[in-house]
C-alpha positions as CSV (number, residue, x, y, z in Angstrom):
1,X,108.6,121.1,167.8
2,X,109.5,124.7,168.1
3,X,110.6,124.8,164.5
4,X,107.3,123.4,163.5
5,X,105.5,126.1,165.4
6,X,107.7,128.7,163.9
7,X,107.0,127.4,160.4
8,X,103.3,127.5,161.1
9,X,103.5,131.0,162.3
10,X,105.5,132.1,159.2
11,X,102.9,130.4,157.0
12,X,100.1,132.1,158.9
13,X,101.9,135.5,158.4
14,X,102.1,134.9,154.6
15,X,98.5,134.0,154.4
16,X,97.5,137.0,156.4
17,X,99.5,139.3,154.2
18,X,98.0,137.8,151.1
19,X,94.5,138.2,152.5
20,X,95.1,141.9,153.3
21,X,96.5,142.6,149.8
22,X,93.4,140.8,148.3
23,X,91.2,143.0,150.4
24,X,93.0,146.1,149.2
25,X,92.4,145.1,145.6
26,X,88.7,144.4,146.3
27,X,88.3,147.8,148.0
28,X,89.8,149.5,145.0
29,X,87.5,147.7,142.6
30,X,84.4,148.5,144.8
31,X,85.3,152.1,145.0
32,X,82.7,154.2,143.2
33,X,85.3,156.6,141.9
34,X,87.2,153.7,140.3
35,X,84.2,152.6,138.2
36,X,82.1,155.6,137.1
37,X,78.3,155.2,137.0
38,X,75.7,156.1,134.6
39,X,74.0,159.4,134.4
40,X,71.4,160.6,136.8
41,X,67.7,160.0,136.8
42,X,67.1,163.1,134.7
43,X,69.5,161.7,132.0
44,X,72.8,163.2,130.7
45,X,72.9,166.8,129.6
46,X,72.0,167.6,126.0
47,X,73.6,171.0,125.7
48,X,77.0,172.6,126.2
49,X,78.1,176.0,127.5
50,X,79.8,178.6,125.4
51,X,82.3,179.9,128.0
52,X,84.0,178.8,131.2
53,X,81.3,180.5,133.3
54,X,78.5,178.9,131.4
55,X,80.0,175.4,131.2
56,X,77.4,172.6,131.5
57,X,78.0,170.4,134.6
58,X,78.2,166.6,134.0
59,X,79.1,163.6,136.1
60,X,81.8,161.0,135.4
61,X,80.4,158.2,133.4
62,X,77.7,160.4,131.8
63,X,77.8,160.6,128.0
64,X,76.6,164.2,127.4
65,X,75.8,165.5,123.9
66,X,75.3,168.9,122.4
67,X,74.4,170.3,119.0
68,X,76.0,173.4,117.6
69,X,77.9,174.9,114.6
70,X,81.4,174.4,113.4
71,X,83.5,177.2,114.9
72,X,81.6,177.2,118.3
73,X,83.2,176.5,121.6
74,X,81.7,173.7,123.6
75,X,82.3,173.7,127.4
76,X,81.5,171.1,130.1
77,X,82.7,170.8,133.7
78,X,82.9,167.7,135.9
79,X,84.5,166.9,139.3
80,X,87.6,164.8,139.8
81,X,89.0,163.6,143.2
82,X,92.4,162.7,144.5
83,X,93.8,159.4,143.2
84,X,91.8,159.4,140.0
85,X,93.4,159.2,136.5
86,X,90.8,160.9,134.3
87,X,90.2,160.2,130.6
88,X,88.0,162.5,128.5
89,X,86.7,161.2,125.2
90,X,84.8,163.2,122.5
91,X,83.1,162.3,119.3
92,X,82.1,164.9,116.8
93,X,79.7,164.0,114.1
94,X,80.2,166.1,111.0
95,X,77.7,167.1,108.3
96,X,77.6,165.3,105.0
97,X,80.7,165.6,102.9
98,X,78.8,167.1,100.0
99,X,78.3,170.2,102.0
100,X,81.9,170.6,103.2
101,X,84.6,172.4,101.3
102,X,87.7,170.7,102.8
103,X,89.5,169.1,105.7
104,X,89.3,170.4,109.3
105,X,91.2,170.0,112.5
106,X,89.5,169.5,116.0
107,X,91.0,169.9,119.4
108,X,90.0,169.0,123.0
109,X,91.5,170.7,126.1
110,X,91.0,170.1,129.8
111,X,91.5,172.9,132.4
112,X,91.4,172.6,136.1
113,X,89.5,174.7,138.6
114,X,92.1,177.5,138.3
115,X,91.6,177.4,134.5
116,X,95.1,176.0,134.0
117,X,95.3,173.8,131.0
118,X,96.4,170.3,132.0
119,X,98.7,168.3,129.8
120,X,97.4,165.1,128.1
121,X,99.7,162.1,128.7
122,X,97.8,159.8,126.4
123,X,95.3,160.1,123.6
124,X,94.7,162.0,120.5
125,X,94.1,165.6,121.7
126,X,94.1,167.0,118.2
127,X,93.0,165.3,115.0
128,X,92.8,166.3,111.4
129,X,89.7,165.2,109.5
130,X,89.5,164.7,105.8
131,X,86.6,166.2,103.8
132,X,84.9,162.9,103.3
133,X,85.0,161.8,107.0
134,X,81.7,161.4,108.9
135,X,83.1,161.9,112.4
136,X,86.2,162.4,114.4
137,X,87.2,161.0,117.8
138,X,89.4,162.7,120.4
139,X,90.8,161.6,123.7
140,X,92.8,163.1,126.5
141,X,94.2,161.2,129.6
142,X,95.3,163.5,132.4
143,X,97.9,162.9,135.0
144,X,96.7,161.4,138.3
145,X,94.9,163.9,140.5
146,X,97.0,164.7,143.5
147,X,95.6,165.4,147.0
148,X,98.1,168.2,147.5
149,X,100.9,170.0,145.6
150,X,103.2,173.0,146.0
151,X,101.6,176.4,145.1
152,X,104.0,176.8,142.1
153,X,103.2,173.4,140.7
154,X,100.7,172.8,137.9
155,X,99.8,169.3,139.1
156,X,96.1,168.4,138.8
157,X,94.3,168.8,142.1
158,X,90.9,167.8,143.4
159,X,88.1,170.0,142.1
160,X,86.3,171.0,138.9
161,X,87.7,170.2,135.5
162,X,86.6,172.1,132.3
163,X,86.4,170.4,128.9
164,X,86.7,172.7,125.9
165,X,86.0,171.3,122.4
166,X,86.4,173.3,119.2
167,X,87.6,173.3,115.7
168,X,90.9,175.0,115.2
169,X,91.3,174.9,111.4
170,X,88.7,174.5,108.7
171,X,87.7,176.3,105.4
172,X,86.1,179.7,105.9
173,X,82.9,178.5,104.0
174,X,82.5,175.6,106.4
175,X,82.0,177.9,109.4
176,X,78.5,177.5,110.8
177,X,77.8,174.1,109.5
178,X,75.8,172.0,112.0
179,X,77.7,169.5,114.1
180,X,76.9,167.2,117.0
181,X,79.4,166.6,119.9
182,X,79.3,163.8,122.4
183,X,81.6,163.9,125.5
184,X,82.3,161.5,128.3
185,X,84.7,161.7,131.3
186,X,85.7,158.5,133.1
187,X,88.4,157.7,135.6
188,X,90.3,154.8,137.3
189,X,91.8,154.6,140.7
190,X,95.6,155.0,140.5
191,X,96.1,153.4,143.9
192,X,98.3,154.3,146.8
193,X,101.5,154.5,144.7
194,X,100.4,158.1,143.8
195,X,99.3,159.1,147.3
196,X,100.9,162.1,149.0
197,X,101.1,163.3,152.6
198,X,98.8,166.3,152.5
199,X,95.5,167.6,151.3
200,X,93.8,170.8,150.2
201,X,91.7,172.6,152.7
202,X,89.1,173.2,149.9
203,X,88.8,171.6,146.5
204,X,89.3,173.8,143.5
205,X,85.6,174.4,142.7
206,X,85.0,177.9,141.4
207,X,81.9,180.0,142.3
208,X,80.6,179.6,138.8
209,X,80.1,175.9,139.7
210,X,79.2,176.2,143.4
211,X,77.0,179.2,142.9
212,X,77.4,182.6,144.7
213,X,76.9,182.8,148.4
214,X,74.1,184.8,149.9
215,X,75.7,187.9,151.3
216,X,72.5,190.0,151.5
217,X,71.2,191.5,154.7
218,X,73.3,192.3,157.8
219,X,75.1,189.0,157.6
220,X,73.2,187.3,160.5
221,X,71.9,183.8,160.0
222,X,69.1,182.3,161.9
223,X,69.5,179.2,163.9
224,X,67.2,177.3,161.5
225,X,69.4,178.1,158.6
226,X,72.5,177.1,160.5
227,X,70.9,173.8,161.5
228,X,70.2,172.5,158.0
229,X,69.7,168.7,157.7
230,X,72.6,166.6,156.5
231,X,70.6,165.4,153.6
232,X,70.1,169.0,152.3
233,X,73.8,169.7,152.8
234,X,74.7,166.6,150.8
235,X,72.3,167.6,148.0
236,X,73.8,171.1,147.9
237,X,77.3,169.6,147.7
238,X,76.3,167.4,144.8
239,X,74.7,170.4,143.1
240,X,77.9,172.4,143.7
241,X,80.0,170.0,141.6
242,X,81.3,167.6,144.2
243,X,81.4,163.8,143.6
244,X,78.2,161.9,144.6
245,X,80.0,160.4,147.6
246,X,81.8,163.6,148.6
247,X,85.4,164.6,148.4
248,X,87.8,162.0,149.8
249,X,90.4,164.6,150.7
250,X,93.1,162.0,149.9
251,X,93.2,160.7,153.5
252,X,92.5,157.0,152.6
253,X,94.5,154.9,150.1
254,X,95.4,151.3,149.8
255,X,98.9,152.3,151.0
256,X,97.6,151.9,154.5
257,X,96.8,148.2,153.9
258,X,100.2,147.6,152.2
259,X,101.9,149.2,155.3
260,X,99.9,147.1,157.7
261,X,100.5,143.9,155.8
262,X,104.3,144.6,155.6
263,X,104.4,145.3,159.4
264,X,102.7,142.0,160.2
265,X,104.9,140.1,157.8
266,X,108.0,141.7,159.3
267,X,106.9,140.9,162.9
268,X,106.0,137.2,162.2
269,X,109.2,136.7,160.2
270,X,111.3,138.1,163.0
271,X,109.7,135.9,165.6
272,X,110.0,132.8,163.4
273,X,113.6,133.5,162.6
274,X,114.4,134.0,166.2
275,X,112.9,130.6,167.1
276,X,114.7,128.9,164.3
277,X,118.1,130.4,165.1
278,X,117.8,129.7,168.9
279,X,117.3,126.0,168.4
280,X,115.8,123.5,170.8
281,X,115.9,124.6,174.5
282,X,116.4,122.5,177.6
283,X,113.6,121.5,179.8
284,X,113.5,123.2,183.2
285,X,114.7,121.2,186.1
286,X,117.0,118.9,184.1
287,X,120.7,119.3,184.5
288,X,123.5,118.0,182.3
């Protein structure tokens, strides 16, 4: 009888653990950061900046476009949060081959909020284009964004990320020809396997993205300005380059669910093993 109960308890523990792990997978799939959305109500941007300070802000999942000339620098900036593995793709539509003199080579680079160039672990970051090609596609997959890292490390951290697209080699006579660039940044949730114990006090979002603070006057702020509504603060955060749902700060990962499920399984397995090893007991009041 006790063995039957122990086996039932063990089966219940296994089912509980499986349910928790399934919940973890569902939470990851329903996470907005894991499945980027489309552009805002105003549509995706149709222009690009020419420097880091003038980079055009985009959201993950938006397919922004810009028209310019061969030889120009195209800059965009987007937010990336902890636990995201970001992939940036670009498509450059070239002018007709009859107007080009020869082959060219295009390159895409991604820099973090400190303007450190981040290495691409997958994708064609640089591609050569023959003279008769109509377009070229580039891609760059970054390492997983970490919630915290040592100051000397160049690991990607939560904050703004700059995209720079340009041609690095082409015939001199082809400089200035019209081109059209399309850019998109997407991400997937890497899961708790990449979680770290720590977080940044402030994401790496430069003032060029957040906007300069108002330091005019004597520095005093009225109580009305201090008591701004939460909705206005959220709108300002979105305008400052933060994700639509705010920065996660890396405090929650599915590692918590794995740990809880493992603890429950260990507890039930220990209890079931103890009951099985002890064997049937004697009834109270009965002597041999």
